PDB file of N, CA, C, O and CB in Angstrom:
ATOM      1  N   UNK A   1      -1.120  29.180 -15.555  1.00  0.00           N
ATOM      2  CA  UNK A   1      -0.976  28.003 -16.388  1.00  0.00           C
ATOM      3  C   UNK A   1       0.108  28.255 -17.427  1.00  0.00           C
ATOM      4  O   UNK A   1       0.261  29.366 -17.935  1.00  0.00           O
ATOM      5  CB  UNK A   1      -2.316  27.637 -17.064  1.00  0.00           C
ATOM      6  N   UNK A   2       0.848  27.211 -17.727  1.00  0.00           N
ATOM      7  CA  UNK A   2       1.939  27.265 -18.695  1.00  0.00           C
ATOM      8  C   UNK A   2       1.592  26.370 -19.874  1.00  0.00           C
ATOM      9  O   UNK A   2       1.154  25.235 -19.685  1.00  0.00           O
ATOM     10  CB  UNK A   2       3.289  26.835 -18.049  1.00  0.00           C
ATOM     11  N   UNK A   3       1.785  26.875 -21.098  1.00  0.00           N
ATOM     12  CA  UNK A   3       1.603  26.061 -22.298  1.00  0.00           C
ATOM     13  C   UNK A   3       2.982  25.856 -22.920  1.00  0.00           C
ATOM     14  O   UNK A   3       3.702  26.817 -23.191  1.00  0.00           O
ATOM     15  CB  UNK A   3       0.604  26.740 -23.321  1.00  0.00           C
ATOM     16  N   UNK A   4       3.341  24.592 -23.142  1.00  0.00           N
ATOM     17  CA  UNK A   4       4.639  24.255 -23.716  1.00  0.00           C
ATOM     18  C   UNK A   4       4.417  23.464 -24.992  1.00  0.00           C
ATOM     19  O   UNK A   4       3.571  22.572 -25.048  1.00  0.00           O
ATOM     20  CB  UNK A   4       5.511  23.452 -22.710  1.00  0.00           C
ATOM     21  N   UNK A   5       5.191  23.804 -26.020  1.00  0.00           N
ATOM     22  CA  UNK A   5       5.097  23.123 -27.315  1.00  0.00           C
ATOM     23  C   UNK A   5       6.216  22.096 -27.446  1.00  0.00           C
ATOM     24  O   UNK A   5       7.367  22.358 -27.096  1.00  0.00           O
ATOM     25  CB  UNK A   5       5.161  24.144 -28.480  1.00  0.00           C
ATOM     26  N   UNK A   6       5.858  20.934 -27.953  1.00  0.00           N
ATOM     27  CA  UNK A   6       6.812  19.857 -28.204  1.00  0.00           C
ATOM     28  C   UNK A   6       6.576  19.329 -29.607  1.00  0.00           C
ATOM     29  O   UNK A   6       5.542  19.601 -30.217  1.00  0.00           O
ATOM     30  CB  UNK A   6       6.679  18.716 -27.147  1.00  0.00           C
ATOM     31  N   UNK A   7       7.543  18.570 -30.116  1.00  0.00           N
ATOM     32  CA  UNK A   7       7.382  17.864 -31.384  1.00  0.00           C
ATOM     33  C   UNK A   7       7.671  16.387 -31.132  1.00  0.00           C
ATOM     34  O   UNK A   7       8.668  16.027 -30.505  1.00  0.00           O
ATOM     35  CB  UNK A   7       8.329  18.451 -32.498  1.00  0.00           C
ATOM     36  N   UNK A   8       6.768  15.540 -31.639  1.00  0.00           N
ATOM     37  CA  UNK A   8       6.890  14.105 -31.456  1.00  0.00           C
ATOM     38  C   UNK A   8       6.985  13.445 -32.829  1.00  0.00           C
ATOM     39  O   UNK A   8       6.189  13.735 -33.722  1.00  0.00           O
ATOM     40  CB  UNK A   8       5.689  13.539 -30.643  1.00  0.00           C
ATOM     41  N   UNK A   9       7.961  12.559 -32.988  1.00  0.00           N
ATOM     42  CA  UNK A   9       8.140  11.837 -34.248  1.00  0.00           C
ATOM     43  C   UNK A   9       7.459  10.484 -34.199  1.00  0.00           C
ATOM     44  O   UNK A   9       7.420   9.831 -33.156  1.00  0.00           O
ATOM     45  CB  UNK A   9       9.623  11.664 -34.563  1.00  0.00           C
ATOM     46  N   UNK A  10       6.924  10.069 -35.337  1.00  0.00           N
ATOM     47  CA  UNK A  10       6.420   8.715 -35.484  1.00  0.00           C
ATOM     48  C   UNK A  10       4.911   8.562 -35.419  1.00  0.00           C
ATOM     49  O   UNK A  10       4.399   7.472 -35.673  1.00  0.00           O
ATOM     50  CB  UNK A  10       7.015   7.879 -34.457  1.00  0.00           C
ATOM     51  N   UNK A  11       4.186   9.617 -35.088  1.00  0.00           N
ATOM     52  CA  UNK A  11       2.724   9.506 -35.025  1.00  0.00           C
ATOM     53  C   UNK A  11       2.132   9.553 -36.429  1.00  0.00           C
ATOM     54  O   UNK A  11       2.537  10.365 -37.260  1.00  0.00           O
ATOM     55  CB  UNK A  11       2.124  10.637 -34.152  1.00  0.00           C
ATOM     56  N   UNK A  12       1.154   8.656 -36.684  1.00  0.00           N
ATOM     57  CA  UNK A  12       0.549   8.621 -38.014  1.00  0.00           C
ATOM     58  C   UNK A  12      -0.975   8.613 -38.003  1.00  0.00           C
ATOM     59  O   UNK A  12      -1.602   8.714 -39.058  1.00  0.00           O
ATOM     60  CB  UNK A  12       1.035   7.421 -38.748  1.00  0.00           C
ATOM     61  N   UNK A  13      -1.583   8.492 -36.806  1.00  0.00           N
ATOM     62  CA  UNK A  13      -3.040   8.362 -36.778  1.00  0.00           C
ATOM     63  C   UNK A  13      -3.613   8.830 -35.444  1.00  0.00           C
ATOM     64  O   UNK A  13      -2.877   9.219 -34.537  1.00  0.00           O
ATOM     65  CB  UNK A  13      -3.450   6.911 -37.043  1.00  0.00           C
ATOM     66  N   UNK A  14      -4.924   8.784 -35.345  1.00  0.00           N
ATOM     67  CA  UNK A  14      -5.606   9.186 -34.128  1.00  0.00           C
ATOM     68  C   UNK A  14      -5.246   8.321 -32.933  1.00  0.00           C
ATOM     69  O   UNK A  14      -5.177   8.811 -31.806  1.00  0.00           O
ATOM     70  CB  UNK A  14      -7.080   9.151 -34.342  1.00  0.00           C
ATOM     71  N   UNK A  15      -5.017   7.034 -33.175  1.00  0.00           N
ATOM     72  CA  UNK A  15      -4.612   6.142 -32.088  1.00  0.00           C
ATOM     73  C   UNK A  15      -3.262   6.582 -31.521  1.00  0.00           C
ATOM     74  O   UNK A  15      -3.050   6.557 -30.309  1.00  0.00           O
ATOM     75  CB  UNK A  15      -4.538   4.678 -32.583  1.00  0.00           C
ATOM     76  N   UNK A  16      -2.363   6.979 -32.404  1.00  0.00           N
ATOM     77  CA  UNK A  16      -1.051   7.480 -31.972  1.00  0.00           C
ATOM     78  C   UNK A  16      -1.226   8.699 -31.069  1.00  0.00           C
ATOM     79  O   UNK A  16      -0.622   8.787 -30.000  1.00  0.00           O
ATOM     80  CB  UNK A  16      -0.168   7.840 -33.196  1.00  0.00           C
ATOM     81  N   UNK A  17      -2.047   9.619 -31.508  1.00  0.00           N
ATOM     82  CA  UNK A  17      -2.295  10.840 -30.743  1.00  0.00           C
ATOM     83  C   UNK A  17      -2.885  10.517 -29.380  1.00  0.00           C
ATOM     84  O   UNK A  17      -2.514  11.126 -28.376  1.00  0.00           O
ATOM     85  CB  UNK A  17      -3.230  11.774 -31.511  1.00  0.00           C
ATOM     86  N   UNK A  18      -3.804   9.559 -29.344  1.00  0.00           N
ATOM     87  CA  UNK A  18      -4.430   9.174 -28.077  1.00  0.00           C
ATOM     88  C   UNK A  18      -3.416   8.542 -27.129  1.00  0.00           C
ATOM     89  O   UNK A  18      -3.440   8.807 -25.928  1.00  0.00           O
ATOM     90  CB  UNK A  18      -5.588   8.203 -28.328  1.00  0.00           C
ATOM     91  N   UNK A  19      -2.535   7.717 -27.658  1.00  0.00           N
ATOM     92  CA  UNK A  19      -1.516   7.075 -26.827  1.00  0.00           C
ATOM     93  C   UNK A  19      -0.595   8.118 -26.203  1.00  0.00           C
ATOM     94  O   UNK A  19      -0.290   8.045 -25.013  1.00  0.00           O
ATOM     95  CB  UNK A  19      -0.695   6.070 -27.656  1.00  0.00           C
ATOM     96  N   UNK A  20      -0.151   9.087 -26.999  1.00  0.00           N
ATOM     97  CA  UNK A  20       0.719  10.152 -26.496  1.00  0.00           C
ATOM     98  C   UNK A  20      -0.021  10.991 -25.458  1.00  0.00           C
ATOM     99  O   UNK A  20       0.525  11.303 -24.400  1.00  0.00           O
ATOM    100  CB  UNK A  20       1.216  11.047 -27.657  1.00  0.00           C
ATOM    101  N   UNK A  21      -1.258  11.352 -25.763  1.00  0.00           N
ATOM    102  CA  UNK A  21      -2.070  12.153 -24.843  1.00  0.00           C
ATOM    103  C   UNK A  21      -2.235  11.442 -23.502  1.00  0.00           C
ATOM    104  O   UNK A  21      -2.055  12.051 -22.448  1.00  0.00           O
ATOM    105  CB  UNK A  21      -3.449  12.445 -25.459  1.00  0.00           C
ATOM    106  N   UNK A  22      -2.571  10.174 -23.541  1.00  0.00           N
ATOM    107  CA  UNK A  22      -2.792   9.401 -22.319  1.00  0.00           C
ATOM    108  C   UNK A  22      -1.548   9.374 -21.440  1.00  0.00           C
ATOM    109  O   UNK A  22      -1.637   9.575 -20.229  1.00  0.00           O
ATOM    110  CB  UNK A  22      -3.214   7.978 -22.663  1.00  0.00           C
ATOM    111  N   UNK A  23      -0.401   9.128 -22.037  1.00  0.00           N
ATOM    112  CA  UNK A  23       0.835   9.036 -21.257  1.00  0.00           C
ATOM    113  C   UNK A  23       1.253  10.398 -20.689  1.00  0.00           C
ATOM    114  O   UNK A  23       1.677  10.476 -19.536  1.00  0.00           O
ATOM    115  CB  UNK A  23       1.960   8.468 -22.124  1.00  0.00           C
ATOM    116  N   UNK A  24       1.138  11.464 -21.479  1.00  0.00           N
ATOM    117  CA  UNK A  24       1.526  12.793 -20.985  1.00  0.00           C
ATOM    118  C   UNK A  24       0.594  13.245 -19.867  1.00  0.00           C
ATOM    119  O   UNK A  24       1.032  13.895 -18.918  1.00  0.00           O
ATOM    120  CB  UNK A  24       1.515  13.824 -22.131  1.00  0.00           C
ATOM    121  N   UNK A  25      -0.685  12.905 -19.973  1.00  0.00           N
ATOM    122  CA  UNK A  25      -1.637  13.307 -18.922  1.00  0.00           C
ATOM    123  C   UNK A  25      -1.343  12.635 -17.584  1.00  0.00           C
ATOM    124  O   UNK A  25      -1.849  13.082 -16.555  1.00  0.00           O
ATOM    125  CB  UNK A  25      -3.062  12.975 -19.352  1.00  0.00           C
ATOM    126  N   UNK A  26      -0.545  11.585 -17.573  1.00  0.00           N
ATOM    127  CA  UNK A  26      -0.166  10.922 -16.324  1.00  0.00           C
ATOM    128  C   UNK A  26       0.859  11.735 -15.531  1.00  0.00           C
ATOM    129  O   UNK A  26       1.064  11.480 -14.345  1.00  0.00           O
ATOM    130  CB  UNK A  26       0.394   9.535 -16.618  1.00  0.00           C
ATOM    131  N   UNK A  27       1.502  12.711 -16.178  1.00  0.00           N
ATOM    132  CA  UNK A  27       2.499  13.543 -15.496  1.00  0.00           C
ATOM    133  C   UNK A  27       1.773  14.494 -14.550  1.00  0.00           C
ATOM    134  O   UNK A  27       0.813  15.160 -14.937  1.00  0.00           O
ATOM    135  CB  UNK A  27       3.376  14.340 -16.525  1.00  0.00           C
ATOM    136  N   UNK A  28       2.239  14.547 -13.320  1.00  0.00           N
ATOM    137  CA  UNK A  28       1.600  15.405 -12.325  1.00  0.00           C
ATOM    138  C   UNK A  28       1.624  16.868 -12.775  1.00  0.00           C
ATOM    139  O   UNK A  28       2.657  17.383 -13.202  1.00  0.00           O
ATOM    140  CB  UNK A  28       2.298  15.256 -10.961  1.00  0.00           C
ATOM    141  N   UNK A  29       0.477  17.519 -12.670  1.00  0.00           N
ATOM    142  CA  UNK A  29       0.364  18.934 -13.009  1.00  0.00           C
ATOM    143  C   UNK A  29      -0.138  19.212 -14.413  1.00  0.00           C
ATOM    144  O   UNK A  29      -0.437  20.360 -14.741  1.00  0.00           O
ATOM    145  CB  UNK A  29       1.674  19.580 -12.837  1.00  0.00           C
ATOM    146  N   UNK A  30      -0.239  18.179 -15.259  1.00  0.00           N
ATOM    147  CA  UNK A  30      -0.719  18.377 -16.633  1.00  0.00           C
ATOM    148  C   UNK A  30      -2.233  18.557 -16.615  1.00  0.00           C
ATOM    149  O   UNK A  30      -2.965  17.751 -16.040  1.00  0.00           O
ATOM    150  CB  UNK A  30      -0.319  17.173 -17.548  1.00  0.00           C
ATOM    151  N   UNK A  31      -2.689  19.639 -17.260  1.00  0.00           N
ATOM    152  CA  UNK A  31      -4.121  19.937 -17.317  1.00  0.00           C
ATOM    153  C   UNK A  31      -4.746  19.512 -18.642  1.00  0.00           C
ATOM    154  O   UNK A  31      -5.875  19.023 -18.666  1.00  0.00           O
ATOM    155  CB  UNK A  31      -4.352  21.419 -17.096  1.00  0.00           C
ATOM    156  N   UNK A  32      -4.015  19.698 -19.748  1.00  0.00           N
ATOM    157  CA  UNK A  32      -4.576  19.400 -21.064  1.00  0.00           C
ATOM    158  C   UNK A  32      -3.451  19.110 -22.043  1.00  0.00           C
ATOM    159  O   UNK A  32      -2.338  19.617 -21.901  1.00  0.00           O
ATOM    160  CB  UNK A  32      -5.450  20.571 -21.572  1.00  0.00           C
ATOM    161  N   UNK A  33      -3.757  18.287 -23.038  1.00  0.00           N
ATOM    162  CA  UNK A  33      -2.800  17.939 -24.092  1.00  0.00           C
ATOM    163  C   UNK A  33      -3.522  18.028 -25.423  1.00  0.00           C
ATOM    164  O   UNK A  33      -4.622  17.495 -25.573  1.00  0.00           O
ATOM    165  CB  UNK A  33      -2.189  16.508 -23.875  1.00  0.00           C
ATOM    166  N   UNK A  34      -2.903  18.704 -26.399  1.00  0.00           N
ATOM    167  CA  UNK A  34      -3.458  18.804 -27.746  1.00  0.00           C
ATOM    168  C   UNK A  34      -2.399  18.303 -28.740  1.00  0.00           C
ATOM    169  O   UNK A  34      -1.249  18.741 -28.714  1.00  0.00           O
ATOM    170  CB  UNK A  34      -3.895  20.285 -28.074  1.00  0.00           C
ATOM    171  N   UNK A  35      -2.812  17.383 -29.607  1.00  0.00           N
ATOM    172  CA  UNK A  35      -1.880  16.755 -30.547  1.00  0.00           C
ATOM    173  C   UNK A  35      -2.350  17.004 -31.971  1.00  0.00           C
ATOM    174  O   UNK A  35      -3.533  16.861 -32.278  1.00  0.00           O
ATOM    175  CB  UNK A  35      -1.755  15.233 -30.275  1.00  0.00           C
ATOM    176  N   UNK A  36      -1.414  17.378 -32.840  1.00  0.00           N
ATOM    177  CA  UNK A  36      -1.675  17.489 -34.269  1.00  0.00           C
ATOM    178  C   UNK A  36      -0.815  16.433 -34.946  1.00  0.00           C
ATOM    179  O   UNK A  36       0.394  16.611 -35.093  1.00  0.00           O
ATOM    180  CB  UNK A  36      -1.366  18.942 -34.820  1.00  0.00           C
ATOM    181  N   UNK A  37      -1.433  15.346 -35.353  1.00  0.00           N
ATOM    182  CA  UNK A  37      -0.707  14.199 -35.899  1.00  0.00           C
ATOM    183  C   UNK A  37       0.100  14.580 -37.132  1.00  0.00           C
ATOM    184  O   UNK A  37       1.250  14.164 -37.273  1.00  0.00           O
ATOM    185  CB  UNK A  37      -1.677  13.076 -36.243  1.00  0.00           C
ATOM    186  N   UNK A  38      -0.485  15.359 -38.018  1.00  0.00           N
ATOM    187  CA  UNK A  38       0.152  15.677 -39.302  1.00  0.00           C
ATOM    188  C   UNK A  38       1.516  16.356 -39.139  1.00  0.00           C
ATOM    189  O   UNK A  38       2.423  16.131 -39.940  1.00  0.00           O
ATOM    190  CB  UNK A  38      -0.762  16.572 -40.120  1.00  0.00           C
ATOM    191  N   UNK A  39       1.657  17.177 -38.113  1.00  0.00           N
ATOM    192  CA  UNK A  39       2.905  17.921 -37.921  1.00  0.00           C
ATOM    193  C   UNK A  39       3.728  17.388 -36.751  1.00  0.00           C
ATOM    194  O   UNK A  39       4.892  17.753 -36.592  1.00  0.00           O
ATOM    195  CB  UNK A  39       2.602  19.390 -37.699  1.00  0.00           C
ATOM    196  N   UNK A  40       3.129  16.530 -35.938  1.00  0.00           N
ATOM    197  CA  UNK A  40       3.816  16.037 -34.754  1.00  0.00           C
ATOM    198  C   UNK A  40       3.796  17.019 -33.596  1.00  0.00           C
ATOM    199  O   UNK A  40       4.456  16.803 -32.579  1.00  0.00           O
ATOM    200  CB  UNK A  40       5.228  15.705 -35.096  1.00  0.00           C
ATOM    201  N   UNK A  41       3.035  18.102 -33.751  1.00  0.00           N
ATOM    202  CA  UNK A  41       2.982  19.129 -32.714  1.00  0.00           C
ATOM    203  C   UNK A  41       2.164  18.651 -31.515  1.00  0.00           C
ATOM    204  O   UNK A  41       1.083  18.081 -31.664  1.00  0.00           O
ATOM    205  CB  UNK A  41       2.388  20.429 -33.278  1.00  0.00           C
ATOM    206  N   UNK A  42       2.707  18.899 -30.332  1.00  0.00           N
ATOM    207  CA  UNK A  42       2.019  18.562 -29.089  1.00  0.00           C
ATOM    208  C   UNK A  42       2.085  19.784 -28.185  1.00  0.00           C
ATOM    209  O   UNK A  42       3.172  20.272 -27.878  1.00  0.00           O
ATOM    210  CB  UNK A  42       2.656  17.300 -28.394  1.00  0.00           C
ATOM    211  N   UNK A  43       0.929  20.280 -27.758  1.00  0.00           N
ATOM    212  CA  UNK A  43       0.859  21.397 -26.820  1.00  0.00           C
ATOM    213  C   UNK A  43       0.376  20.857 -25.490  1.00  0.00           C
ATOM    214  O   UNK A  43      -0.623  20.142 -25.423  1.00  0.00           O
ATOM    215  CB  UNK A  43      -0.081  22.533 -27.344  1.00  0.00           C
ATOM    216  N   UNK A  44       1.094  21.206 -24.431  1.00  0.00           N
ATOM    217  CA  UNK A  44       0.759  20.717 -23.105  1.00  0.00           C
ATOM    218  C   UNK A  44       0.509  21.911 -22.185  1.00  0.00           C
ATOM    219  O   UNK A  44       1.363  22.787 -22.049  1.00  0.00           O
ATOM    220  CB  UNK A  44       1.889  19.808 -22.545  1.00  0.00           C
ATOM    221  N   UNK A  45      -0.666  21.938 -21.556  1.00  0.00           N
ATOM    222  CA  UNK A  45      -0.989  22.945 -20.547  1.00  0.00           C
ATOM    223  C   UNK A  45      -0.736  22.319 -19.185  1.00  0.00           C
ATOM    224  O   UNK A  45      -1.221  21.225 -18.895  1.00  0.00           O
ATOM    225  CB  UNK A  45      -2.476  23.450 -20.680  1.00  0.00           C
ATOM    226  N   UNK A  46       0.026  23.019 -18.351  1.00  0.00           N
ATOM    227  CA  UNK A  46       0.344  22.487 -17.030  1.00  0.00           C
ATOM    228  C   UNK A  46       0.364  23.603 -15.999  1.00  0.00           C
ATOM    229  O   UNK A  46       0.500  24.782 -16.324  1.00  0.00           O
ATOM    230  CB  UNK A  46       1.692  21.756 -17.049  1.00  0.00           C
ATOM    231  N   UNK A  47       0.225  23.192 -14.753  1.00  0.00           N
ATOM    232  CA  UNK A  47       0.220  24.157 -13.658  1.00  0.00           C
ATOM    233  C   UNK A  47       1.605  24.791 -13.488  1.00  0.00           C
ATOM    234  O   UNK A  47       1.721  25.985 -13.211  1.00  0.00           O
ATOM    235  CB  UNK A  47      -0.223  23.479 -12.348  1.00  0.00           C
ATOM    236  N   UNK A  48       2.643  23.983 -13.655  1.00  0.00           N
ATOM    237  CA  UNK A  48       4.029  24.445 -13.524  1.00  0.00           C
ATOM    238  C   UNK A  48       4.837  23.933 -14.702  1.00  0.00           C
ATOM    239  O   UNK A  48       4.354  23.124 -15.493  1.00  0.00           O
ATOM    240  CB  UNK A  48       4.656  23.970 -12.182  1.00  0.00           C
ATOM    241  N   UNK A  49       6.074  24.410 -14.815  1.00  0.00           N
ATOM    242  CA  UNK A  49       6.957  23.940 -15.876  1.00  0.00           C
ATOM    243  C   UNK A  49       7.191  22.444 -15.697  1.00  0.00           C
ATOM    244  O   UNK A  49       7.358  21.961 -14.577  1.00  0.00           O
ATOM    245  CB  UNK A  49       8.306  24.718 -15.870  1.00  0.00           C
ATOM    246  N   UNK A  50       7.201  21.722 -16.804  1.00  0.00           N
ATOM    247  CA  UNK A  50       7.411  20.282 -16.770  1.00  0.00           C
ATOM    248  C   UNK A  50       8.862  19.950 -17.083  1.00  0.00           C
ATOM    249  O   UNK A  50       9.537  20.672 -17.817  1.00  0.00           O
ATOM    250  CB  UNK A  50       6.477  19.577 -17.759  1.00  0.00           C
ATOM    251  N   UNK A  51       9.321  18.860 -16.520  1.00  0.00           N
ATOM    252  CA  UNK A  51      10.641  18.346 -16.835  1.00  0.00           C
ATOM    253  C   UNK A  51      10.617  17.773 -18.255  1.00  0.00           C
ATOM    254  O   UNK A  51       9.755  16.959 -18.587  1.00  0.00           O
ATOM    255  CB  UNK A  51      11.085  17.269 -15.798  1.00  0.00           C
ATOM    256  N   UNK A  52      11.563  18.200 -19.080  1.00  0.00           N
ATOM    257  CA  UNK A  52      11.637  17.659 -20.439  1.00  0.00           C
ATOM    258  C   UNK A  52      11.878  16.157 -20.401  1.00  0.00           C
ATOM    259  O   UNK A  52      11.405  15.426 -21.272  1.00  0.00           O
ATOM    260  CB  UNK A  52      12.752  18.356 -21.242  1.00  0.00           C
ATOM    261  N   UNK A  53      12.610  15.696 -19.397  1.00  0.00           N
ATOM    262  CA  UNK A  53      12.864  14.257 -19.265  1.00  0.00           C
ATOM    263  C   UNK A  53      11.571  13.502 -18.968  1.00  0.00           C
ATOM    264  O   UNK A  53      11.367  12.399 -19.476  1.00  0.00           O
ATOM    265  CB  UNK A  53      13.898  13.991 -18.155  1.00  0.00           C
ATOM    266  N   UNK A  54      10.701  14.087 -18.150  1.00  0.00           N
ATOM    267  CA  UNK A  54       9.422  13.441 -17.827  1.00  0.00           C
ATOM    268  C   UNK A  54       8.550  13.348 -19.070  1.00  0.00           C
ATOM    269  O   UNK A  54       7.909  12.325 -19.305  1.00  0.00           O
ATOM    270  CB  UNK A  54       8.681  14.214 -16.713  1.00  0.00           C
ATOM    271  N   UNK A  55       8.524  14.416 -19.869  1.00  0.00           N
ATOM    272  CA  UNK A  55       7.728  14.405 -21.102  1.00  0.00           C
ATOM    273  C   UNK A  55       8.316  13.397 -22.084  1.00  0.00           C
ATOM    274  O   UNK A  55       7.576  12.646 -22.719  1.00  0.00           O
ATOM    275  CB  UNK A  55       7.676  15.821 -21.742  1.00  0.00           C
ATOM    276  N   UNK A  56       9.643  13.376 -22.214  1.00  0.00           N
ATOM    277  CA  UNK A  56      10.290  12.423 -23.115  1.00  0.00           C
ATOM    278  C   UNK A  56       9.998  10.987 -22.695  1.00  0.00           C
ATOM    279  O   UNK A  56       9.751  10.131 -23.544  1.00  0.00           O
ATOM    280  CB  UNK A  56      11.802  12.662 -23.151  1.00  0.00           C
ATOM    281  N   UNK A  57      10.024  10.718 -21.387  1.00  0.00           N
ATOM    282  CA  UNK A  57       9.738   9.372 -20.889  1.00  0.00           C
ATOM    283  C   UNK A  57       8.296   8.976 -21.184  1.00  0.00           C
ATOM    284  O   UNK A  57       8.028   7.831 -21.546  1.00  0.00           O
ATOM    285  CB  UNK A  57      10.010   9.289 -19.380  1.00  0.00           C
ATOM    286  N   UNK A  58       7.364   9.921 -21.029  1.00  0.00           N
ATOM    287  CA  UNK A  58       5.950   9.638 -21.310  1.00  0.00           C
ATOM    288  C   UNK A  58       5.750   9.339 -22.793  1.00  0.00           C
ATOM    289  O   UNK A  58       5.037   8.401 -23.151  1.00  0.00           O
ATOM    290  CB  UNK A  58       5.060  10.829 -20.882  1.00  0.00           C
ATOM    291  N   UNK A  59       6.376  10.134 -23.649  1.00  0.00           N
ATOM    292  CA  UNK A  59       6.261   9.929 -25.094  1.00  0.00           C
ATOM    293  C   UNK A  59       6.882   8.587 -25.476  1.00  0.00           C
ATOM    294  O   UNK A  59       6.337   7.859 -26.306  1.00  0.00           O
ATOM    295  CB  UNK A  59       6.945  11.087 -25.871  1.00  0.00           C
ATOM    296  N   UNK A  60       8.017   8.263 -24.872  1.00  0.00           N
ATOM    297  CA  UNK A  60       8.682   6.981 -25.127  1.00  0.00           C
ATOM    298  C   UNK A  60       7.790   5.825 -24.692  1.00  0.00           C
ATOM    299  O   UNK A  60       7.711   4.812 -25.386  1.00  0.00           O
ATOM    300  CB  UNK A  60      10.039   6.914 -24.393  1.00  0.00           C
ATOM    301  N   UNK A  61       7.126   5.962 -23.565  1.00  0.00           N
ATOM    302  CA  UNK A  61       6.225   4.929 -23.052  1.00  0.00           C
ATOM    303  C   UNK A  61       5.083   4.682 -24.045  1.00  0.00           C
ATOM    304  O   UNK A  61       4.593   3.561 -24.178  1.00  0.00           O
ATOM    305  CB  UNK A  61       5.659   5.337 -21.666  1.00  0.00           C
ATOM    306  N   UNK A  62       4.671   5.749 -24.738  1.00  0.00           N
ATOM    307  CA  UNK A  62       3.618   5.612 -25.747  1.00  0.00           C
ATOM    308  C   UNK A  62       4.139   4.999 -27.040  1.00  0.00           C
ATOM    309  O   UNK A  62       3.356   4.615 -27.908  1.00  0.00           O
ATOM    310  CB  UNK A  62       2.995   6.967 -26.039  1.00  0.00           C
ATOM    311  N   UNK A  63       5.478   4.906 -27.172  1.00  0.00           N
ATOM    312  CA  UNK A  63       6.067   4.276 -28.353  1.00  0.00           C
ATOM    313  C   UNK A  63       6.569   5.250 -29.402  1.00  0.00           C
ATOM    314  O   UNK A  63       6.772   4.870 -30.555  1.00  0.00           O
ATOM    315  CB  UNK A  63       5.074   3.377 -28.975  1.00  0.00           C
ATOM    316  N   UNK A  64       6.773   6.503 -29.013  1.00  0.00           N
ATOM    317  CA  UNK A  64       7.191   7.532 -29.965  1.00  0.00           C
ATOM    318  C   UNK A  64       8.405   8.266 -29.427  1.00  0.00           C
ATOM    319  O   UNK A  64       8.883   7.963 -28.333  1.00  0.00           O
ATOM    320  CB  UNK A  64       6.041   8.525 -30.248  1.00  0.00           C
ATOM    321  N   UNK A  65       8.907   9.230 -30.190  1.00  0.00           N
ATOM    322  CA  UNK A  65      10.137   9.923 -29.830  1.00  0.00           C
ATOM    323  C   UNK A  65       9.903  11.424 -29.733  1.00  0.00           C
ATOM    324  O   UNK A  65       9.361  12.038 -30.652  1.00  0.00           O
ATOM    325  CB  UNK A  65      11.237   9.623 -30.848  1.00  0.00           C
ATOM    326  N   UNK A  66      10.316  12.009 -28.609  1.00  0.00           N
ATOM    327  CA  UNK A  66      10.261  13.450 -28.443  1.00  0.00           C
ATOM    328  C   UNK A  66      11.481  14.058 -29.126  1.00  0.00           C
ATOM    329  O   UNK A  66      12.609  13.640 -28.865  1.00  0.00           O
ATOM    330  CB  UNK A  66      10.203  13.844 -26.935  1.00  0.00           C
ATOM    331  N   UNK A  67      11.266  15.035 -29.994  1.00  0.00           N
ATOM    332  CA  UNK A  67      12.349  15.730 -30.668  1.00  0.00           C
ATOM    333  C   UNK A  67      12.885  16.784 -29.715  1.00  0.00           C
ATOM    334  O   UNK A  67      12.118  17.596 -29.198  1.00  0.00           O
ATOM    335  CB  UNK A  67      11.875  16.368 -32.014  1.00  0.00           C
ATOM    336  N   UNK A  68      14.186  16.784 -29.476  1.00  0.00           N
ATOM    337  CA  UNK A  68      14.761  17.751 -28.523  1.00  0.00           C
ATOM    338  C   UNK A  68      15.549  18.810 -29.231  1.00  0.00           C
ATOM    339  O   UNK A  68      16.101  19.703 -28.588  1.00  0.00           O
ATOM    340  CB  UNK A  68      15.650  17.052 -27.509  1.00  0.00           C
TER     341      UNK A  68
END
């Protein structure tokens, strides 16, 4: 299993975290997502390395921005 750290801008509440979590979990191979709203930190556990573009698209779909 691989754990990758990301930073997401624009989250302010639990609903934001849930939206990001839901969209990232749709990516094939994702096992778990942990979000810390206060810092924008997102940890993703996956079977294989994820495409940064796929994660960015999922975060965008949730209405937020992945910091690259």
